[in-house]
N, C-alpha and C positions, 0 to 999 in steps of 0.2 A: 573448611576441611577442620574441625577441632577438636574431636571428641577421639579418645583413644581407641575406642572400636568402631566399625562400619558394616552394618548388617540390618538392611531393612530397605522398606519399600519394594514389596515383592509384585514381580510380573505372574497373574496367573495362567497356569497353564493346565491342560487337562491329563490330569492322571499321572502326573509328575511332580516331583518336589517344585514348590516355587522356589526363583530364585532371586536374588535381590536386586532392584534397579539403582535405590538409591542408598545414600550414606547415613542418614538419619536415623537412629532408632527408637521408635515410640515405645514409650512404656506406659501403659495405660494408668492413670492416675498420679503420674509425676511430672511436675512443672520442670522441666530440665532446661537450667541456665549455663550447663555447662558445654552448650553446641553453641558453636560462633557462623551460626547460619542465618540466611534470611527467611523473615517470614514467606511461605508458600505462596501467597496473595500478593505478596510484592513483586515476584517473577513477572515481567512483561510478556507473558507467552504469545498474547494477538500480535501485539506490537512485531516482536522478534519473526512470528510466522507469516506476518506480512512483509517483512525485510528479507526473510529466505524466498520467498515469491518472487520479489524484485530483484533480488541477486540471479536467481537462473533467468529472467528477462532479460537482464543487463547483460550477463557475460556469457549465457549459455553454458557450453559443456565446460570451458576454461572455468569454471567455478568448481566442478569438481576432479581437475587436472592436478599435477604436479605445479605447486605455486613458486613464484619467485621466494628464492632462499631469504632474504631479509624480510619478507611479507607484503603483502597485495600493496600497489602504491596508493590506490584509495583511504585506506587504513593508514598509513605512515603519514600521508598527507593532513589527514585528519588528527593523528595524535599530535604534530606538531601546532597544528593550529589551536587544539582544546588546552596544549600546557600553557600558550602564550595566555591564556583567562584564569587557569588556576594555579602558574605558579611563577618564579621572580623570573625565569629565564626559558625560552622554547628554544626546542634542541631543532638545529636542522637535518633535512632526510638523512642524511647520510650519518646520522647520530642515532637513528632509531632502528630496531630490530623487531618483528613480531616475536613472539612468544606465546607456549600454551599456559600462560599464566605464572604466578611467581616461582612456584614450587618447583616447574619445569625449567625457569630460568636458572633459579639457584643451584640445581643439580645441573646443569649444563655450564655454568662458571666454575663450580668447583672441577669439574673434569677438566677444562680449559686451562684453569689457573694454579692447581694446585699440584703438589707431588707426594709423596708418601712421606710421612714425619713433619710435613709443614705445620705450623700453628695457625690455626684460625680462631680467632677471636670473638666470644658474642657477650650478649648484653647477660646480666645475671639481675632478673630472671629476663627469660626471652621467648618468643614464640616456640613451642615444644615441637612439632612436627619439622620444622624448620632443624631444630638439632637432629632429628632424625634423619633427615635429608644430608647433611654434613656428617654423620655418622656410616653413611653409605660410602663415604670415603676414607682412605686410609691417612686421615689428618689427627692431629689432637688438638682439640678443642679446649680453649682456656677462657674463664669467665671474668667480665668485669663488671662492678657492682653499678647499680642505677641508686637514683633515690627521686624524689618528686619533681624534679627538674630534668630527668634522664639520666643518661648514662654520664657516669662520673669521669671527666676527659683526664682530671688528675692521675685516678687510679690507673688509668689506660697508660698515661705517660710512664708510671712507676713499673707495670707490669712488663710493658714493653722492654723499659731499660733493663728489666732484671733478666728476661728470656734472652734479651740479645748478648748479656753476659754470659749467660750459659751455651750460647752459640746456637741458639737456636733460630729456624727461619721464620719469621713471624709473616705471613702471607697475607691475609685478608682479616677484615673487620666487618663481622655481621650484624647491622642495626637495623632498629625500626624506630628513627628518630620522629615519628610523626603520628600521633594517635597509638601510642605504642600497643603492641598485644604480648602480657596480659594486662599492662599498668592502666592503659589508656593514656598516659602523658604524653607532652611532647617536649622535645629536646628545647630548652632555654635558648634564645637566639645567640645570648654571648657563649653559649658551651658550641652550638653550631659552628660558629665560626672560629673557635679554640680547634674543635674537632676537625676542620677542613684544613688548618693550617698544619696541625701536626701531624696530619697524614701528607699532607704534602712535603713537609720537611723530612719524616721520616720514612716515606715511600711505605707506607701501610695502603695497601688498598681497600677503600670502603664498598660495600655489598649493601645499599640503601634499597630496604624494602618499604614501599613507599604504597602499599595497598590500599591504606585508608584515607589517601589523600581527599577523594571528591566528597566523603562523609566528615563535614566541617558544620558545626553545630552554633558556634558561638562567635561566628565572624570567619574571617578567611583561613585557610589554613597557611601555617610558616612556611618561608621560601625551603624547598630541597635542599638538601646536603650537595645533590649534583649541580643545582643552580648556583651554587655559590664556590663552588672547587675550580681550580684551574683544568683544564682537559686531561683526564688520566687518572685521576685522584679518586672519581666514585664511580661506579656502575649503579645506576638506580633500575630498580626492577618496579615496573608499574601492571596492575591486574584490573580486570573488569568485573573480576569476582564477585568484588562488594560493591560498585556501582552500577552492574547489569545483572550478571548472572552467571554463577559458579560453575554450572554445567557446560558454558559454551567454552572452557579454557582458555581462554583467550586473555593474551596481554601485552608488555611490549618492554624493551629493554632500552634506555639511554645510555650512551657511552661513548667516549671519544671517539671520533671518525675511525681510526687506525684498531681501536678493539672491536667496535661494530663492524668493520670490515671482516675481522678475524674469525666473528662469530658467523658472519654470512659464511664466509669460506672453511667452514669447520666440517668435518667426515658427514656429522647429523643430518645438516642441511643441505649438502651436496647429496646424499644419498634419497632422501626422501622430500627436499624441496620445502617450501614455506612451512612453518610449523602453524596447524590451525589455519589454513589456507581458507576454507569455507566461513569456520568462525570468524575468522578475521573480516571477511567480506560482509557478513550480516553484521557486524559490529558497526562497520562503514556506511552500511546503506542506510541502519538505523539510525544511527548519527546525522546523517546527510540531510533527513528532515526536521530535525530539531528534536527528536523523539529521546535521543539520549538527555540532551540538556534537560526535559521537562522529567525524567524519569529520576534524576540526580536530586532536583528538586523535591518530588514527590518522598523519596527517600530520606532528606535531609529533615523533612517536616515530621515525617512519621518517627522516625527514630530519634527526633527530638523529643517527641513526646513520650516515646517508651523511656529514655534515658532520665526525664523527667520524672516519671511516674515511679521508677526503681528508687532512685535518690529519694525523693519525696517516702517512699515508703521504708526505705532504710534509716531516714531520721524519725519517722515515727515508732519503729519498733526496736529499732539497736542504738538508738542517741547514748552516748555515754558507755555504751556496752563493745562498742568496735569504733573503728574508723575506718575512712573508705577515701578513695580519692575523687575528683570530679574531673572525668572526659570532656574535653570540648570537640571530640569526634571519634570516630570509631565505633566499636561494637561491646566495650567492656567496661566494667566496673572492678578495682581492686579493693576488696576489703581486707583489714588487717584484724586478728582479734586479741585479746589482752595476753600478755605473759602467761604460759604454762596451757593456753588452749591449744588444741591439734586438730585442725582443719580436715585431717586424712581418719584421723579417728572418728569424727563426728559424721562422716559424710555417709555411713550406713544407717545411720540414726535420722539423717534427714529425707533420704530416702523413704524410709518407713515412713516418714511423716509426709510424704508427698512432695517433697522439691531434692533439687541437687544441683550441683556446681562441680568445678573443677579445683580439687586442692591446690594451692601455691606449691607446694613441692614440685606439681608437675612441671615448673617452669623453670627448674634450677636443675645444674650438672651435678652437684654436689650434695650427698644424703645429709639430710639434717636443715637444710636450708628452707625457708617458705614455710614453715610447718603449721604457723598461725595466721597464713592468708590465705587466700581464696580470689577466684576469678567467678565473674556473674554477666553472663551475655544477656544485655537486651533487645538483640535485634530479632528474634524469632516469634517473641509471644506479644499479646495488646497488653495496653496498660494495665489494665482489670487482672490478668493473667499474673502479670509480675509483680502486684501488689500483693495478689493472693500467695504467690511462692514465697516472697519477703515474711509474710506472716507465716507461713509453714516453717520455715526456718529459723523463726525467732527463737521460740523455746529450748532449739538445739544446740543454737549458736551461742546463746546467753545464759542459759540453763546449768544447773549443778552437773550436768553430763559432760558441760565443755571440756572439764579437767581431767574427766577421766582416762584419756590417751597419754601414751607417754610425754615426757616435759619437750614442751617446744618452745623454740627461741623465737 
């Protein structure tokens, strides 16, 4: 879920207005690299359909009843096993709670952990829709600058010190340390250890968005902050939106056992039972046959090809006229234009020329930040379409029109 609007994919009806069923907005003639969505052909519809049948065969009506608050046992057990393969430290079952994906989990944690007026720290830039979730709560968001190595821990230390001198309650840090959205970078190993040490010492709880862990293209993903920290210092959000299918609305939280118990005992789960009960059972059934692991390998191969095609096209068309970061995983390439360029002002021209992106300013809290940057998603389109998208963008991003907007930083 990565665009600013959602309005497409209509279900035909007889004599009635068509109602949307999907978020992606298809615009004929435009290759839209603004959407952080999987290619539709990569969604395992047949395999998940068979998994759903097996769920009914195995569990009968229990598959449709109120589920256990922490999530169904088969999913929890499999998550522990899977994380033993793709992370540095597997959780125990009492540290795992099923979620409806990272958006729901973040909203739930903000409800449980914050009070009006608390400070929540976020990266600059950061995932813009996480900001919208946090802004639904009466907290104050404060940005922490990042660079090509991820979050600036030295800036974090200075910011927390300043805020506490002002008698502010610094409650949480929301961060995406692995294959960051929008920048694509991963927090350097030394900074990971500095960050968790700081969080433990200063009692700033880290919310780690780990949505892209499975999508690593140049070797294994780095260890999660959760795996490096003492219990209680980090809560990790894991999702199947990127590694399986976003429409399942299924994921998990890993936390220390005491806080995992608090989530399970919250009013939300007491009222409705486990979040995404049926979807969680489908994921567990899909995984039990080895299909999940095979699906991830297919995604890694496909997305590596798409990333490389996009990077090659950028080198061909924009070398010397822009810079970009090389992502080792995830969905995105972060492009920075020369001083004086304004990606927001250029967007209408780019769309007129048949291509689109998200301007970098979208990912900052403060006005005037990120004006000459933009995010390109390579997940949805074939390599040839990505090459064509960059070809269409090239004259807009590097031509004389690039300097017609307001002065950029």
